C-alpha positions, -999 to +999 in steps of 0.1 A: +147-371+087+126-401+077+089-403+083+095-429+110+121-407+127+097-378+127+069-401+141+093-411+170+100-374+177+062-367+179+057-398+202+085-386+225+071-351+226+036-363+235+049-389+260+065-361+280+029-352+291+009-375+313-023-355+312-044-353+281-053-317+289-016-309+284-015-329+252-045-310+239-026-277+248+004-291+228-018-297+198-033-262+201+002-247+203+014-267+173-016-254+153-009-218+164+027-221+153+017-232+119+021-207+091-012-193+078-024-207+045-024-182+016-060-171+010-057-181-026-056-218-014-088-215+007-110-228-020-138-254-021-114-277-040-089-277-011-115-284+016-112-318+031-145-337+030-154-356+061-142-330+086-166-314+109-146-282+109-132-266+078-098-278+068-080-266+037-051-287+024-027-276-004+000-299-018+028-290-041+054-312-057+088-295-052+120-313-064+102-347-062+089-341-026+054-331-016+051-299+005+018-297+024+003-266+037-030-264+056-053-244+078-084-250+098-109-229+116-108-251+147-079-250+172-074-287+179-080-297+142-054-271+132-030-289+156-038-323+142-031-312+106+001-294+118+012-328+132+004-346+100+023-320+080+053-322+103+055-360+097+045-362+060+056-330+043+088-328+024+088-365+015+084-383-018+050-397-029+064-432-025+076-425+011+042-411+020+023-440+004+044-466+021+043-450+055+025-466+084+014-437+106+017-455+139+022-424+159-015-417+158-023-448+178+008-447+199+001-413+214-035-422+218-047-394+196-076-412+179-090-425+212-090-391+227-109-374+199-146-372+195-159-396+168-164-367+143-128-354+149-115-390+146-133-393+112-118-359+103-083-372+112-088-402+089-101-379+061-070-357+064-046-387+062-067-401+033-065-367+014-027-365+019-023-400+005-046-391-025-023-362-033+008-385-030-009-410-053-018-383-078+018-369-079+032-404-082+010-411-112+020-377-127+057-385-122+053-420-138+035-405-168+065-384-177 
């Protein structure tokens, strides 16, 4: 599936709930379903700066596509990173860099987060794009 198709899937899933308490529960459930990050990746280097809670993000290039794995010590943040991974993981650096993550605004995620969590969300997206940029540069250098 393309990044846009995955975003539409997320939008549809969130739109099936009218109440934001149910949407928060969906985020928490998504976070709980996420595979735990291997302890060897829980390093200072993998911590995302700008997040109030601790979020570790690991990115590996596999067959030209970036595979993201992450974990957080906060339930809602764990759900947010799980959403971002669902949409961006298993795509090429170019696809990630050229994507417009419209689902964040469409489902109203940013406006329903505290300012610090909203900043954290932006930091997560930024870090994922930085990984994509780094892997793209590495591919072009070959």
